[in-house]
N, C-alpha and C positions, 0 to 999 in steps of 0.2 A: 108515223110518217107514212111511206109508201106501202102498198099492198104487197109488195115483194119481199118484205122482211128487213127493210131498212131501219125498222123500229126495233129489232133484234140488234143490239149493240155488237158491232164487229171486234173481234179480238185484236187490239192494237199491237200485241207482241209481235215481235219480227220472227215468226215461224218460218222455216225454210223445208221444203220437202226432201226427204231422203230418198225416195224412191216413187216412181210414176209408171204405172203399168195399165194399158189399154187392154182389155178383153173385149175384142171385136165382136166374138160370137155371142157372148152374153150382153154386149152392149153396156159395159161397165167400166169406169176408170178407177182405178184403185191408187190412192195416194197416201203415203205415210210422210210424217213430219217429224223433224227433230225434237219435238215435245213429247214423243212416244205415241202420239196419236195416229191412227190409219182409218181411213174412210173408203167405202165402195159407194161410188156415186154413179147412178145410171146416167147414160147419155141423154135421156129424157130430162131428167132432173136439171143436169147441166145446162141443156138447151134452153129449158124455159126460165131458168134464172141467169140467163146470159147477162153479163155486166154491159152489154152493148147499149148504146142509145136507142137502136132499133127496137130493144125489148124494154128497157128501163125508162125510155123517154129522157127528155132533156130537164125534167123537174119532176117533184113528186106529184102523183096525180096523173102523170102521162104514160104510165106503165101500160104495155101491150100484152094483154093476155094471149099466151101462146096455145094454140089448139092443134091437135092432131100430130103430136110429136112423140107418140108411143114407140115408133120403131125407127126413130132417128138413130144413127150411129156417128161415130166421130171417124173421119177418115184420115186426119193428119194432125199432128201436135207440133206446133211450130214455137220453139223458145223465143222469148222476147226479154233480151237482156238477161240479167240475173234476178228479175222479180216477177216474172209472170211467163204465161203460155197463152197462145192463141189456138183455139179448138176449132179445126175445120170440120163442119158437119156434113152429112151427105145431103142435106136439103140445101145445101148453098151458103148457109150462115157461117160466116168467118170473121165478124167483126168485134168480137167480145175479147177484151184482154183480160184473162183470169189470174190476177194476182195471187201471190201465195196465201196472203190474208184472206181474199175472197174465197179461194177453194177450202181453206181451213173453216172459215165462217160457215160456208155451205155444209161442211161435214158435221161441225159441232151442233148446228142448228137444223140438222136434216128433217128431223121427225116433224118440228113445228112448221117449217117452211113448206114441207110437202103437203101437211094437212091445210096450210093456207092456200096452197096452189088448187087443191082438190075442192076447197070450200068455193074459191073464185070460179071454178069451172061450173060448180052446180049453181052458183048465183047468176051464171050466164046463160044457164039451160043446156050446157054442153055435158057430154060424157065422154070418159076415156074408153079406148076400144076394149071390150072385155077380153080377159085373159092376161092383159098386161099388168104388170104391179111394179111399183117402185121397188 
């Protein structure tokens, strides 16, 4: 399906977070789940894989490659009911609702999705800022 990893099957189990910690200095969101998994997800990774229509588009093939997000940070985490959070980024982006399943999917598939992002940047002739790393 889409270049953003929609072709990787999302875990449909009803995972729930047991802990969410934002490490603003290192720009990392740490999420632990009730299935005993935990993930450290960079703010850049979360931003470039935002589930918002602005990033994902309205249908497959409309994804918008996010460029220059190496130093983006999360400035606020807003709970949305009992199923998601809205992450507010310091570049003004705040329209993605990160469901527990989406966060878990991003964690489980981090290596593959990150490589897909790097490949898309390369195909577009773009480079990440040196010294930055997922």
